[in-house]
C-alpha positions in Angstrom: 6.2 17.1 -24.0 2.3 16.5 -22.5 1.1 18.6 -19.6 -0.1 16.7 -17.0 -2.5 18.6 -15.4 -3.4 19.3 -12.0 -4.9 16.3 -9.4 -3.0 12.9 -12.3 -0.4 11.7 -10.3 2.8 10.6 -13.0 5.0 7.8 -11.2 8.5 8.3 -11.3 10.6 5.3 -9.4 8.1 3.9 -7.4 7.0 7.0 -6.2 3.9 9.0 -7.6 4.1 13.1 -7.4 2.0 16.1 -8.7 -0.3 18.5 -7.8 -2.6 18.1 -5.8 -3.2 14.2 -6.4 -5.2 12.5 -4.1 -3.1 9.9 -2.2 -6.5 6.9 -1.0 -6.7 6.9 -4.6 -2.5 5.7 -5.2 -3.0 3.3 -2.1 -6.5 2.2 -2.7 -5.3 -0.6 -4.5 -2.0 -1.4 -2.4 -4.7 -2.6 0.9 -7.0 -4.1 -2.2 -3.9 -6.5 -3.3 -2.8 -6.9 1.0 -6.2 -8.4 1.5 -6.4 -10.6 -1.1 -3.2 -11.8 1.0 -4.2 -12.4 3.8 -7.3 -13.3 2.9 -5.3 -16.0 0.9 -3.0 -16.4 4.1 -5.9 -16.9 6.3 -7.1 -20.3 4.8 -3.5 -21.7 6.2 -3.4 -23.8 9.1 -0.3 -21.9 10.9 1.1 -20.9 14.6 0.0 -18.2 16.2 3.7 -17.3 15.3 3.7 -18.2 11.6 0.6 -15.7 12.0 2.9 -13.0 13.1 5.6 -13.7 10.2 2.9 -13.6 7.4 1.3 -9.7 8.8 4.6 -9.0 9.4 5.8 -10.3 5.4 2.6 -9.3 3.6 1.8 -6.0 4.9 5.6 -4.7 5.0 6.4 -5.9 1.6 3.4 -4.0 0.5 4.1 -0.5 1.6 7.9 -0.2 3.2 8.8 1.1 0.2 5.7 3.0 -1.3 5.5 4.9 2.0 9.1 6.0 2.9 8.6 7.7 -0.4 5.3 8.6 -1.1 4.6 8.8 2.7 1.1 7.1 4.7 -2.0 8.7 5.1 -3.1 8.6 8.1 -6.5 6.5 6.9 -4.2 3.9 5.5 -2.7 3.3 8.9 -5.6 3.4 10.3 -7.1 0.4 7.3 -3.9 -1.3 8.3 -3.8 -1.7 11.9 
């Protein structure tokens, strides 16, 4: 079996596990995907209620599971505000 070194993450059931892994490197692609999706939805002409639903839908679907199994760093929380 291959030995995994410190600071490298292994994905197990959607969570990234390992010693001394960089949480921001795990969350960075997710934040980029959220930003792309919100920019796409921003081109629509939705109402205020529609905007609330879109934000909850996009951010919630991308972050809910990983934040439950991995935890969300404070820096990511600040980016998503």
